[in-house]
Every structure is written in C-alpha cells, then in structure tokens.
C-alpha positions in Angstrom: -18.4 16.8 11.5 -16.8 13.6 12.7 -13.0 13.5 12.7 -11.5 10.1 12.1 -8.5 9.1 14.1 -5.9 6.5 13.5 -3.7 4.4 15.7 -0.2 3.5 14.4 1.2 0.4 16.1 4.6 -1.1 16.1 4.5 -4.8 17.1 6.9 -7.7 17.5 6.5 -10.4 14.9 5.8 -13.6 16.7 7.6 -16.6 15.2 5.3 -19.5 14.5 6.4 -22.8 16.0 5.0 -26.3 15.1 1.6 -26.6 16.8 1.0 -22.9 17.1 -2.4 -21.6 15.7 -2.2 -19.6 12.5 -1.7 -15.8 12.9 -5.0 -14.2 14.0 -4.8 -10.7 15.5 -8.2 -11.0 17.2 -7.5 -14.1 19.2 -3.7 -13.9 19.6 -2.4 -10.4 18.9 1.2 -9.6 18.5 3.0 -7.8 21.4 2.8 -4.0 21.0 6.1 -2.1 21.3 4.8 1.3 20.5 1.4 2.9 20.0 0.9 6.4 18.6 -2.4 8.2 17.9 -2.7 10.3 14.8 -5.4 12.9 14.1 -5.6 12.3 10.3 -4.5 9.8 7.7 -1.6 12.0 6.5 -0.1 12.1 10.0 -0.6 8.3 10.4 1.2 7.6 7.1 4.1 9.8 8.1 4.5 7.9 11.5 4.0 4.6 9.6 6.8 5.5 7.2 9.1 6.4 10.1 8.3 3.0 11.8 9.1 1.2 8.5 12.6 2.8 8.5 13.5 1.2 11.8 16.1 -1.6 11.5 13.9 -4.3 13.2 11.0 -3.6 10.9 13.4 -3.7 7.9 14.7 -7.1 9.2 11.2 -8.5 9.5 11.3 -8.8 13.3 8.7 -6.0 13.9 5.7 -4.9 12.0 4.1 -1.5 11.6 0.3 -1.1 11.2 -2.2 1.6 10.7 -5.5 0.9 12.5 -8.4 3.2 11.7 -10.5 4.1 14.7 -14.3 4.8 14.7 -15.8 7.8 13.1 -16.2 6.8 9.4 -17.7 4.1 7.3 -14.7 4.2 5.0 -12.0 1.9 6.2 -8.3 2.2 5.2 -6.1 -0.6 6.5 -2.4 -0.9 5.9 -1.4 -3.8 8.0 2.2 -4.4 7.3 5.4 -2.6 6.3 6.5 -2.8 2.7 9.0 -5.5 1.6 12.3 -3.7 2.1 14.8 -6.5 2.7 16.7 -7.8 -0.4 15.6 -11.4 0.3 11.9 -10.3 0.4 12.3 -8.2 -2.7 14.0 -11.1 -4.5 11.2 -13.4 -3.6 8.6 -11.0 -4.9 10.4 -10.3 -8.2 10.8 -14.0 -9.1 8.9 -14.6 -12.3 8.2 -10.9 -12.9 9.3 -9.7 -16.3 
C-alpha cells in the first residue's frame, strides 16, 4: 500500500510591479516562510486551517497551500487560503443575490 503525503506551505505573496512576469510558481516561486509535512489529507487540512487563521494570511500578505506529494494518481490541490478579509468577501458577493 502506498501512503500519500502532503506538504503544507506558507509563502509570502509577492507584489507584482509593472514589468514583472505574471505569477508562475514553476518559474518564479513565492518565498517559503514555513513548510510542514503531513502524513494524510486530514492532517494537511488541519495545518492548512491553522495557517489560514494567521493574521498575515488573513490580510493577504501570505498564502497557505497544500501540495500533494507522489504516491497517488489522484491529485488534490488547494492552492490558496479562503477569502476571509471583509474587502475580499465584499468583492465576491457583488452581484450575488
């Protein structure tokens, strides 16, 4: 039996300046602040939730990510924290009835 592991990463969101290339994690990854390994998806989601509660993640300055590692053909990717700031929630709710 192959056990799938996950890496939970906390990165700093890089501001884009005029002339910067678009965001592309493969060619220009964000700076990692914290990396935690998890043995299963449930553990990874608990760590991810804890990272999402951090003030800098809630303010949009850092980003939490779950990265699945080898061992399965089924991929689960949750790349960013949920929208938790009031400004972000207001933007999403515009036009929703």
